[in-house]
BAMARVEX-712210 format. One record per residue (C-alpha): residue number from 0; x, z, y. Coordinates in nm, 3 decimals, always signed. Each point is the difference from the previous one (the first is absolute). Layout:
BEGIN
<rec NUM; <X; Z; Y>> ...
REM end
This chain:
BEGIN
<rec 0; <-1.804; +0.160; -0.394>> <rec 1; <-0.023; -0.320; -0.190>> <rec 2; <+0.144; -0.178; +0.291>> <rec 3; <+0.298; +0.235; +0.026>> <rec 4; <+0.061; -0.065; -0.377>> <rec 5; <-0.011; -0.372; +0.067>> <rec 6; <+0.255; +0.017; +0.273>> <rec 7; <+0.228; +0.215; -0.225>> <rec 8; <-0.049; -0.260; -0.288>> <rec 9; <+0.076; -0.282; +0.230>> <rec 10; <+0.330; +0.158; +0.156>> <rec 11; <+0.117; +0.088; -0.352>> <rec 12; <-0.047; -0.381; -0.104>> <rec 13; <+0.185; -0.106; +0.302>> <rec 14; <+0.276; +0.242; -0.067>> <rec 15; <+0.024; -0.112; -0.372>> <rec 16; <+0.005; -0.384; +0.103>> <rec 17; <+0.270; +0.082; +0.262>> <rec 18; <+0.208; +0.192; -0.258>> <rec 19; <-0.049; -0.294; -0.246>> <rec 20; <+0.118; -0.251; +0.265>> <rec 21; <+0.303; +0.220; +0.081>> <rec 22; <+0.103; +0.009; -0.364>> <rec 23; <-0.046; -0.375; -0.037>> <rec 24; <+0.230; -0.066; +0.300>> <rec 25; <+0.247; +0.257; -0.141>> <rec 26; <+0.024; -0.212; -0.325>> 
REM end
């Protein structure tokens, strides 16, 4: 269960960093 939460957290961080990078390139 904890492992699943860790994967979910990691994917969320990756999504966030990708969105951040996209907004930076948009500027």
